[in-house]
N, C-alpha and C positions, 0 to 999 in steps of 0.2 A: 562566429558562433561555431561550437564543437559539435564536430558531429562524429559520435563513434563508429570504430569499425564494425564491420558487420560480423557476427559470430555465430552463425547459424548457416548451413549448407544442405541443399538435397542432394542425396545419394540418388544413384540409381535405382530404380522401382520405387522414387518419392519418399524414401526414410528420411528425416531431417538429422543432422549431425551437428551437436555445439563444439566450434571450433575453440571457443574459449570457455571459461568458468560461465556458468547460467548467472545471469544480475542484470542489473537495470544500466551498467556499464556500458553493455553492449546491445548494438543496434538488431533489434528482432524485425526481419520485414513481415509484410501480411500474405505472402505468396502462400505461405503454409493452410492458408485457409482453401485454397485450392487443394491441398493435399489431402486434407482430414473430410472435406466435405465432398469433394470426389471431382470429376471433371464437368459432369452436369448439372451441378448444382446451381449456378450461374444461370442456367437456362431455364431448369423447372422449378427451381425453386428461388426465384429473385429476391424476394423479401427475408426470406430465411438467410440467405447469403450476404444481404448488407447488415442484416442486423447481428450477425456472428463477427462481419468487418467491422462494425460499429466497436462490439467488445474489446478486437484486437488493436483497434485504434487506440481506445481507452488502455491501454498498456503504456503509451507514449507520455502523457502527461506524468503520469506515476513513478514512470523512471527518471524524467526528469528532475519531480522533486526529491526522489530518492538522491540524487546526483548533487544536487544541491544543498541537501539537507548533511550530505558524509562532507561536504567543503567548510559548510559550519562548525559540523560536529570538531574537525581538524582545530579551527581557530579556537574552539573554547578550549580544547586539550590544551592547545598551546599556551593560552593565557593561565588555564590552570597550573602547569609544571610551573612557569614562570612568577606566578605572583601569588598562588593558594594554597603551595605547600608548608605556610609558615609564616609568622609576624613581617610584615613588609610593606613599605610605602607605594601603593599603587600609583602610577599618575592618571590626574584626571580624565584626559584623552582617552587614557589607555582602557581606565572602566566605563568610560560612556560607549565607545567602541564592544567593549566587551556584553556590556548589557544589550546594545542594540543586535550582536551576535545571537545573545539567548532569544530575543523574543521573534528575530529571524527563524531559529531552530523551531520555535514550537509554531510559527505560522507553518514551515513546512509541514510540520507532526499534522497541523489540524488539516491541512489540504491535502497531505496525502489517505488520511481516515475518510474524507469527504469523499475524493475521488474513487477510493477505494470501493466505497460504501455505493457510491454510484454506478461503478464498474459491475459490481457484485448483481446489483438491482436490474441493470440491462440484461446480465446473462439471466437471471432468474425470468426475466419477462421474455427473450427469446426464447427458453423452454417452454413458457407457457403457451406462447405462440405454436409451438411446435406442435405440442400435444392437442390444442385446439381446433387448430387448422389442417394438419399436416398428417400425423399419427393416423396409422389405420388401426383399429375403428379409432374413431375421435375420443378424447376424455372427458368425461363431465368434471370439469372441477367446479365443486360448493363454493368453495371460497375462493375468492379473486384474489391473487398472486400481485401484490404491491410493491413488492421488498424482496430481499433475499431473506430475511428473515423469516416472512410469511411462507415463500417459497420452502423452508426446513419444516414447517408446520403443515404444510399442504397435503391432498392425496397425489399429487404430481409427484412429490418426493420419494416415495416408496417404489415408483417405476422405473428410477435412476440405478445405474449398477452401483454396486457393495462399496466401489472404492469412490465413485464421485459422490457417494453420500456423504462419507466420512471426511472429502475434504471439504465438502460444504458446510459441514457442521462445527470444522475446525475453522474454518474463516467467519462463519457467525460467530464464534466465540472470539475470537481475536479481531475481526473487523467491526462487524456491524454492531455487535452487543458492548465493544468496547468504546467505541466510538459514542454509540447512546449513552452509556451509562458513566462514562469516564472524560472522554472528550469535550461533550458537548456541557457537562454540569460539574466538573470535577477539575478545571484547568489550574488548581493550584497543586497536582500530584508532582510538577515540575519544581514548584516556587518552594524549594525547603532551605530559605537563608532567614535570616533574623537581622534585624537592623537594629541599632540603638547605640549610646553614646559609650565608649570605652573612658574606661575609667582613669582620668589624668593623675598626672603627678602634680605634687603641690607646687605654684606658681603658674602650671600650663592650661592652655585653654585646651575643652574637653574635643576631641577627636570624633566622628562617626566611625563606626567599627563594626564588621560583620559576623556574625556567626554563623559555619558553614557545618554542614552535617557530619556526625563522626564518620560516618564510612566513607567519606571522603568522594564522594561518587559524583560525577562530573554531570550537571542537570542542562538542558533537558535529555532524555535518551528513551529512544524508541528501535528497535530491529527491524527498520524501515526494509532494509535490503532483502533479510530473508522472507518477510509478508509479500515483498513484491514477488519474488519466487512460486511463493503458495498460491500467490493471485495468478500468475501467470500460466501455471502447469494445472491449477484448475479452468481457466477459459479452454486451454489449450484439451483439455479432458472432454468440456462441454461438445467443442467443436467435433474431436474425434466420435462422441455418442451419438451426435445427430448424423453426421456423415454414414455410420454404422445403420442407420434406420431409413437413411433414403436412397441409399446405392443399390 
């Protein structure tokens, strides 16, 4: 089983430093929760601690999906460079394997947005819990927060720091809304291929052919690695914010 190397270390004073490029390729330990929430969070605010820890754990399946997706993308790109740069006969087995890779990449995209949306909702419910149960004075929430999208529309949202609001709005557009508007209902966004019979020469049996997009883009394609980093930073900032309020 693949176990990525640790990419984060804790320096004197609690500061965390990335040793490698930030991304889903590297292991992010959960101990940073203690740093952001403070040493007394586990004792004084156990449920809040558990909720933030669950958010941290939610980054792991997202990272796994990202790594799987990148591996599939390399396979798709290799096939594209070998067979789809011009008229060529593609072995039946290679074509079937390519179609399978495309389908698996789409499953990875769907999985990423599902897990990502779920993780953002978990963070939204954590903030909702904090303002209703811990914050002093407690905040009266008129409309129930049920998801990341409803957090952005709630009165709680205005109580968050400006930088955190900006991150939440960006993720609402790039994860929550994109999933609801495209992944759920427009899965044809990556199927930009047309099949049909190629024009045969006289005396030659018709052959099935495929027309690819003029731009030559490899499908499917979504910037999952970059989105993972955005989600990671947002979850970290949520933990930092909560830690600053209870310390």
